[in-house]
N, C-alpha and C positions, 0 to 999 in steps of 0.2 A: 546423656543417652536418651533417644527419642521415647515419648510416652507410648508410641505405637510400635513397641518392640515385640517380636514373635519368637517363640521357642518351638522348635520342630523336633519331634522324636519318631524315629522309624523302627517299627518292628520289622526289619528288612526281610528276614527269612520268611515271615508270615505272608507279606504281600507277594513275594517271589513265588512261594509255594502255591498260593492261591492261583496266580496266573498260570503256573505250570500245570496244575490240575485242570484248569479251564482248557488248556491246549491239549492235554494228553489223556484226560479222564479223571474222574474223581478218585482220590487217594493215590494217584500215580507217583507223586513226589515222595510220600512217606514210604511207599512200598519199594521203589526201585531206584530212586535218584538222589536221595538226601546227601549221601556221602560220596559224591562225584563232582567234578568241575562243572559249574552251572553256566548255562547259556544266558544272555542278556534278554530279560523279559520286562523288567520295570523301566518305565520311562521316567528316570530320576529328574531330568530337567523339567518335565511338565508338572510334577508334583512340587518342585521347588518353586516354580514360577507362580503356582496357585498359592502357595503358603506366603509368598511375598506380596500378594494383594492385601494382606492384613497388616503389613507394616514391615520395618526393617528387620531381617532375620538376625537375631542376636545369638541364638543357641540353635545348633543344628547337629543332633546326634543320631547315629544309626546303630542298631544292636543286631549282631549276626555272628555266626561262626565263619568268619571271613576267609578261612583257608580255602573254601570252595568257590569264592565269588571274585576272583581275580579279574575277570573280564569286564567287571563294572568299574574298573580302576579309573579310567578317564572321566566317565560321567560323575563319579563321586568326587574327584579332585576339582572338576569345573564348578561344582556347587558347594565346595568347601565343607564337606560333611566330616564330622569327627566320628571316626570308627570305633565302636566299643566291642571288644572281642568277648563273645560268650562261648564257652565250651560246654556242650550238652553233657550231663552226667551219665548218660547211657544211651545204647543204640535205640531204644524205644521210647526214651524219656523226652519231655518237652525241653527246649533249649534254655528256658528260664529268662528269656529276653523280656517278657512282659513284666516280670517282678522287678528286674533291674531298672527297666525303662520307667516304671511307675514310681519307684523310689527316687530316681534321679529327677523326674519331672516335679515331684512334690518339693524336693530339696531346692531345686532351682527357683520355683515360684516363691518360696519363703525367703530365700536369700537375695533375690533380685526383684524387688517390688515393681520396677519399671516395666516388667513383662505384662502385656495386656492380653495377649492371645497365645494359646498353646494348640499346637496342631499335632495330632497323633495319627501316624500312618499304620494302620493294622485293624483287623476286624474282630479281634478276640473278645469274648464276653468278660474276660479277666480285667479288662480296663474300666468296667463300670464303676468300681469304687473310686478309681482315679478321676473319672469324670465328676463325680459327686464332690470330691475334695477340691478339685480345680474350680468348679463353679461356686463352691462355698467361699473360696478365697477371692471371689469377685472377678475372676478371669473368664474370658471366652474360650471355650473348648470347641475346636473343630476336629472332627474325625474323618479319615479317609480309609476306604476299604473296598474290597471286590464284591460285586453283587452276589456271586454264588456262595461266598463263604463268610460274609459279614453277619455277625449276630444281630438281630433286630433290636434287642434290648440295649445293646451297646450303642447302636446308631441313635436310638431314641434318647439316650442319656446325654448326648452331646448338645452343645448350644446350636451347632450346625454340622451337618454331615454330608459328604460328597462321595459318590461312588467313583472309583478309580476309572471305570470305563467312560464316564461322562467327562472326565477331565482330559482324556487323550483321545477323544472321538475324532479329532482331526489328524491324529498321528497314524502313519502307516505302520505296517508290520516292523517291528524293531529288530535290526540285524545286529550280530555281535560286533562290537567295536574293535577295530584293528589295533593291535599292540604297537606302541611307539607313536601313537598319534600326538601331534603337537598342538598346543593351545595358541591360537593367534588372535589378532584383533578381530572381534565379531563382525560379521556382515551387518551393516547399519540397517538396511531395509528389513532383514529378518528379525533383528533385535526390536525395532520400533513396532513392526507388525505384531510381534508376540505381546508387547506392552499394551497396544491398543486392544487386542483381542481379550487380554486379561481383564482390563478395565470395563470393556463392553459386556463380558460375561457376568460381572459383578453388578454393573449399574443398569443393564438393559438398554442403554443408549449408545447408538453407533458413533456419536460425536463426544470427544473427550477434551477437557481442558489441556492446552499445550503444556502447562506446568505439571498437570497430573501424569501426562504421558512421559515426560522427561524424568519425573520422580520414579515412576514404575520401571523405566529403562535402567536407572541407577540401581534399583533393587535387583534387577535381573542380572546386571553386570556392573559390579562396583568399580570396574576399571574404566567404565565408559567416560569418554571425554570428547567433545565436538572437535577438538584440535586433532584427534586421531584421524579425522575425516576431512581435514583442511577447512574446517568451519569455525567461525567465532561464536555462533549462537546455535541453539537448538532449532530455531525458526529457519536459519540459513541451511541447516542440514536437511530439513524437511523439503525446502524449496529445491534441493538438488534432485528430488525424486517426484516430480509432478504427476507421473503416471502411477505412482504407488500411494501417495498421500494427498488428501485434499485439506486445505486450511481455509477457515472463514472467520470473520470477526465475531467475537462474542461480547457480552456486556462489559466484562472486566479482563478478559483474556482471550486469545485466539482459540478456536475449537479445531480439533483435528480428527479426521476420519480416514478410513481406508478408502483409496479411490475406487476399488471395485464395488464397494457398497454405496458410495455416493453416486456412482453411475447408474445404479438401479433406480434411482429417484428420478421423477420428472424434472426437466431442466429448470422449471419455475418453482420447484418445491421450497427452496430457501426463501424466495420472495413471499410465497404463499404463507409460510409460517409466520412471517413478520406481519402480514396484513390481518391474520385471523387472531393474533394475540390480543388478549383483553387489555384495554387501556386503563 
């Protein structure tokens, strides 16, 4: 098992309810919508992609009263989420997901020492003790929550915290997924573009190592194989789309960038970088 293994835990109803309240008004989810079939609001793929930047996802568990969330079926299947059913004890009671989530996270960290990072999706202050325990165990804890509902003390207790809105800033309004949708071989351009953007968001550099991009692609889609696109190597696959990706030589490996970003640079920029580099 890779030493850069990631465990992801979703307080799924928490993040969904926060987005519902943002859309329909504060408290709307609890007052009128909790026990009805839910529309799709959470961009599951975007959160999964973010978690994958920390390593290979070894554990991926989501806690919710799933009887109301069937429209999320396809996105949850695509990201291989293990669904943990939580039945709330009463009409006005909390669903208890935060308690079950915290116990499972602590148990998993102790049982699987190869886990290096823990990602918790949820903004509840009840996760503060979990943050303290995870960091005491020498693990990195990354939190994700909505701006309007995240407890600031919980955010500050994490090793790193990201607001949901910043992770899906490039995502358009999410429509309900059609039932019966089939999973097919993913579009290569879309998959590689997502990988480059994830690496760029983390490093701040528009150019990424060829090997790093391929590793990220494999994290985003474990079924990825260049042969699916009639190519023998990842470099050959990139060359099929010269209008989408730019490749240049690096010191030890080729560097890859999105063509639209490289096009914004002056034509002589690559040479300029070489001439001003210190000797």
